[in-house]
C-alpha positions as CSV (number, residue, x, y, z in Angstrom):
1,F,111.0,110.3,75.8
2,D,108.1,112.2,74.9
3,D,105.9,109.0,73.7
4,E,107.0,106.9,76.8
5,L,106.2,107.1,80.5
6,I,108.6,108.6,82.8
7,W,109.2,108.8,86.5
8,S,107.8,111.6,88.6
9,S,108.7,112.5,92.2
10,D,105.0,112.3,93.2
11,Q,104.4,109.8,95.9
12,K,101.1,107.9,96.2
13,P,99.6,109.0,99.7
14,E,99.1,106.1,102.2
15,R,96.7,105.9,104.8
16,S,98.5,105.4,108.4
17,P,97.1,102.6,110.4
18,P,95.7,103.9,113.8
19,P,97.9,104.1,116.5
20,A,97.7,100.9,118.6
21,P,96.2,101.5,122.2
22,P,98.4,101.6,125.1
23,P,98.9,98.0,126.6
24,Q,96.6,97.6,129.6
25,Q,98.0,96.5,132.9
26,G,99.6,92.9,132.6
27,Q,99.6,93.2,128.8
28,V,102.6,92.4,126.9
29,P,103.0,95.4,124.5
30,Q,103.0,94.3,120.8
31,P,106.1,94.5,118.8
32,P,106.5,97.0,116.0
33,S,105.0,96.3,112.5
34,P,107.7,95.5,110.0
35,P,109.0,98.1,107.6
36,Q,106.7,98.5,104.7
37,S,107.6,98.3,101.2
38,P,108.2,101.6,99.3
39,P,105.1,103.6,98.2
40,P,104.0,103.5,94.7
41,R,105.5,106.5,92.4
42,K,103.7,108.2,89.5
43,V,104.9,107.5,85.8
44,E,103.6,109.9,83.3
45,C,103.9,110.6,79.6
46,G,106.9,112.5,78.7
47,R,104.9,114.8,76.4
48,A,101.0,114.9,77.4
49,G,99.0,113.5,74.8
50,N,101.6,111.6,73.0
51,C,101.6,108.0,75.1
52,P,99.6,105.2,74.5
53,E,99.4,104.5,78.4
54,P,98.0,106.6,80.7
55,T,99.5,108.2,83.9
56,R,99.3,105.5,86.8
57,W,101.1,104.6,90.1
58,A,104.0,102.0,89.5
59,E,106.0,100.2,91.9
60,P,109.4,101.6,92.3
61,S,111.0,98.4,90.8
62,E,109.2,98.9,87.8
63,R,111.6,100.2,84.9
64,H,110.8,103.4,83.0
65,E,112.6,106.3,81.1
66,V,114.1,109.2,83.1
67,R,113.5,113.0,82.5
68,C,115.0,115.2,85.1
69,C,113.2,118.3,86.1
70,S,114.0,121.6,88.3
71,D,112.0,124.5,89.4
72,T,115.3,126.6,88.9
73,A,117.8,126.9,85.8
74,L,120.3,124.2,85.8
75,E,123.1,124.2,83.2
76,K,122.3,122.1,79.9
77,F,118.5,122.1,81.1
78,R,115.8,123.5,78.7
79,R,112.8,125.4,80.0
80,V,109.4,124.2,79.3
81,R,107.1,127.1,78.6
82,E,103.9,125.4,79.2
83,C,104.9,124.5,82.9
84,G,107.8,126.6,83.6
85,L,110.1,123.8,84.7
86,W,113.6,123.3,83.5
87,V,114.1,119.6,82.2
88,S,116.5,117.3,80.6
89,S,116.4,113.7,79.3
90,K,120.2,113.3,78.0
91,N,122.1,116.5,78.7
92,G,124.1,116.7,82.0
93,M,122.9,113.1,82.6
94,G,125.2,111.1,80.3
95,G,123.0,110.6,77.6
96,C,119.4,109.2,77.4
97,Q,118.6,107.0,80.5
98,G,116.0,104.7,79.8
99,E,114.8,101.5,81.8
100,K,115.7,102.8,85.3
101,T,114.0,102.1,88.6
102,F,112.9,104.9,90.6
103,A,116.0,104.9,92.9
104,E,118.2,104.7,89.9
105,A,116.3,107.8,88.3
106,E,116.6,109.6,91.6
107,A,120.3,109.1,91.6
108,I,120.6,110.0,88.2
109,C,118.8,113.4,88.6
110,A,120.4,114.2,92.1
C-alpha cells in the first residue's frame, strides 16, 4: 500500500466546550449534551511521496488501506530504518487488508 492512504492512529484534537455554569437558585439544570461522533483520524501515504492525495483528516467511517505499526519488534513485522517503526501490511494480518474503516483497522492491528 505504498501508493495508498493508510490509517494512522493520530486523532484530530478537539476543543472542549467550556463547562456549563452551575444552575442558579430556582433554575432547572440542563441535561447533558448527547455523545459526539468519533473524532476524525489521520490518513497518510503508505510511503511518503508516492500518493496522489495529501495527508488529511478522515471520518472514521471512511474506508482505507491498513498498515499496522509498532514501536517494538513483532513477529512477521519488518523494521523501517527511516522512522524506526516495525510495520506490516500483510504478514501476521491474514493478508493485505484494504477498504477498512478505522475501527476495523484498529481490530486488525490489535
